[in-house]
N, C-alpha and C positions, 0 to 999 in steps of 0.2 A: 602720194599712193592711193590708188585708185581705191576706192569701197571693196570691188570686185578682185580687184588685183590683190587686195588684204585676203582677202575668205580663201582665194586661192593660191598663197607665198606664207602665209602665214601658222596655222595649221603641220605641214612640214616643215616646221622646225621642232614640233616634239614626237612627230608618227618615225613606228619603230623601223629606220627604211632600210637594219640589212633582215629583220625578223621576215618584213612585206616581201623582200625580193627573193629569201627564201622559198619566201610563198610560192612565189609566181616560179621560183623553174621547180617546183613539182608538179604543178598546173601542166607548164610548157612542159613537161619532160615525161606526162601518165600520155601510156600507150594506147587505152583503151580506144579503139577504132570510133567508135561514138563519139567523143567527148575532142580526141583531135580534128577530127573532120568537123566537126562544130567548130569548133574555137580555130580552124579554119578557115573557114569559110565564111564565118564574121567579119574576119582585116579583112579578107578579099572584096567583100562588100563596102565595109568599114570606112576602108582605104582606097578602094580602085588598087589592090596590085595585079599587074598583069602578070597574070603567067604565064602570056607567052612567051617573053624574058627566060624563062625555067630552063634547063635546062632537064628538069623534071617538071613537067605540066601535071600529071597525072597523082593527084593525093594519097595515093595507096602506093602512091615511090614511099612517101615521112610515114617514120616509123611511128614520132612525135610535134607537135607544134614547135618545138625549136631546132628540130629538122630542116623544117621548110619554114620557117624564118634566116634561118641561115644557106639557104639552097645556095646550089649553084648557079651560075647564069647560062645561056646558051650559048655556043662556043658562035665565038664575031659580035656580038648585040654588045661589048663595049669595048670598040678597036681604041688602044693604046696608044699615045701619041711617041709618033717615031722620029721628030725630030728631037737634033742631037742637044741641043742645051736648052728644050724642052720640059716645062716640071706639065705630069699625069696630074691629075684629080685624087688621090688617093677610093677617092667613098663616094657612091652614089649621097644626093641631098643636100640642105641651101646653103648656101654664104653666109655665115650667123654675125659676120666679122672679118675682117681681113684689111693687113693692112702694111705698118712701118710700126719697132717695138723702140717706146720712147727709154729711149740707154735702158731701165731694163723691166718697164711697164709695157703693160699690154691691155690692148681697149676692151674693156665685155662686151661693155653697152650704154649713153649717157651716166655720167654719174660716177659709171664704175671701170676701176683700174687692178688690174692686180701685179704681183711681181714675178720675174724669172724662177726668183728665183727659190719663190712656190711654190710654187709649179711639181717642176722637176723635183722635189723634200727634199729641200735644201742642200743640193749639187753644186758649192760654188765654184768651182770650176767649168761646170759645162757652164751654167747660167754667163755667163762673160762672155765664154763664147759667142755667147746671143746676142749682146746689146747690144743695140740697135740696131738690130737685124730685122727679120721680116714674120708676121708669121701672119695664118689663114687659120678659122676654124669653122664643120663643118659642120651641120647637125643632121644630122639619119631619122626623119617617120618612118614612122612602123611601114612605111609600102616599100619601105627602100629596098633593096644591094645592101646583106649586114654583111660581104665580108669588108676586108682593107687590102687597098695592095700599095702599093710603092711607086713614089715621085718621079725619083730618081733613082741611078747605081748604088748599091751603100754598100756597106760594111759595116752592122752591130757589133758598139762595142763597149756598152751597159745599156740593165731594165731595170729598170727601179718598180715596185709596187707601192703604189702611196696609200697608204692606211686615211681613208675620214666618211665622209657624212656619202649622202644618194640621195640628192635637190635632185628635179626635174630638169631636165637642158629645155626646159620648151622656152617660146622666149618669154612669155610674161614670168616666168622663175628668173629667167639671166638675165634681168633688167629692175628685178629684185633685190636678190643677196650681193650685200658684197662678194669677190672672191671665188665667186659660184663655184670655175673651174678649178682654183686652188685650195676647195674645201673639200671638194667632191674625195674619194676613191678613184685611184687613178695608172693607172700602168702607161712607163714610160719610155719609150724605146728611144736610145740615143746613139746614133749615126755617122762615122766619119762615110763622107764623098767625095767625085774629084773635084768639087769648089770647095768642100771647109763643110764643117757641121751641118748634121739638120735630123730635129728627135721629129718624132711619132708620137705625142701623149693624148690614148686612150681612155677617154674619159667616162667614169663607173652610172648611176642616173640611177632611183627609182623603181625598179622594176629591174633592174637587171643581173638580168642571175651571174650573168660570170662576163674575162673580157677573158681568150686566147689567143695567146701568137703561136707561129707555124712549127718555130724551135722548141717554145716550151710545153707546149699545152696548153690547158687553164690554170691558169697563171691568178685568177680569184674567181670566188673563193677557194680559201679558207679567207675569214674576215681576222684580219691583223690590227694588235693596235701599235709599231713599229713599223718602218718600213726597213723593205729588203732590197736587197742589190745582189745581180748575178752581173760579172766580168765578163767581157767577152775578148781575149789580148791579141789571141792568135789566129786573127779576121777567119777563125773557121766560117763564120758565117754570112756570104755572101748574098745578097738579093738582089736581081735583076730587074728595073723600072719596070712595075704590070706586074709585077709574084707578089702571090698574095705574104700578108704578112701576120695578119691575124681576124680575126672577128669579135662581133660585141653576139652575145647568149642573149637580146634583145633591147633596141636602141639607144643610139648615145650619141658622143661629140665625139669626133676627130681633131684639136693640134697642128700644126704644121710650121715647125720652126725654121728659119735658115738665118745662118750669123751677117754680120755687116754688110752690104753691099753684092750680094750674092745674089740675090735674085731680085725681078721686077716682075711682078701680079700685074696681069691682063687692065686695061683702066676701067672696061666693064664689068668689070666683077664688083661689086656693092653687094650689104649686108640685104641677104631675104632673094641674091641672085640663084634660080636654081640650077647645080652643075651634077655630073653626070661621072661616073670612075670612066681617069682614061684620055678623059677630052684635057687641054690644055687649059690652064690658069697663069701659067707664067710663063718665064726666061731666066736663065743663066743670062747676066750681066755676061 
């Protein structure tokens, strides 16, 4: 670990992650016009946000910064892959890692792996269903669209809110903090698909003020000490490929899991490859 990396990462072990995120939530939900417009313009300038893609490009439409950050896209700017066996990208962002799950271990970065069971909050039954399967980890930067969509048709079976830390999920921190994605607070969404199981894991991070899903609303906050579970046994929540399933109020990472022999990822997808919502990232076998 270089000195620069150490200075970036080590303070995160002692920072009050959730208190900082609560403070950020107050800032991003402030409705003072001068403040929210200044904040929005700063982010647009710093991260080169393409406001022309937004459904509402006029800043006066947004009552606060968070409304801008979770803005809708204009119709047609992110066409959803229509191939019958195609796997659609669930978010704008960049590939952090992608590949096969080695038995129960998912690759995080050089020298770092974490277990499926830890990622899923200790759910052994579902963890076994993803053994030797496939995973894709996608990082969303502040410039990206922050709503999350379904890669394929799916029926929601279970949601788990797993408590944890809120380390940054940038490349520097991911490469240095062991088992980061299994340590951060996260919302695990487990689905049945026509080809087998699928999981979408919404990973929290420093300054991510909340995570929400379309069927539940805001899942986090509150901050919790024990995992919370919701089961959906009656197949009441069915989401089509491309449908919105959740969002980050501030940016973070989504992890996609499929079972063994379910999918093949596109060969050109490697770490740091930029991706867009709706484009094909793989195919069912």
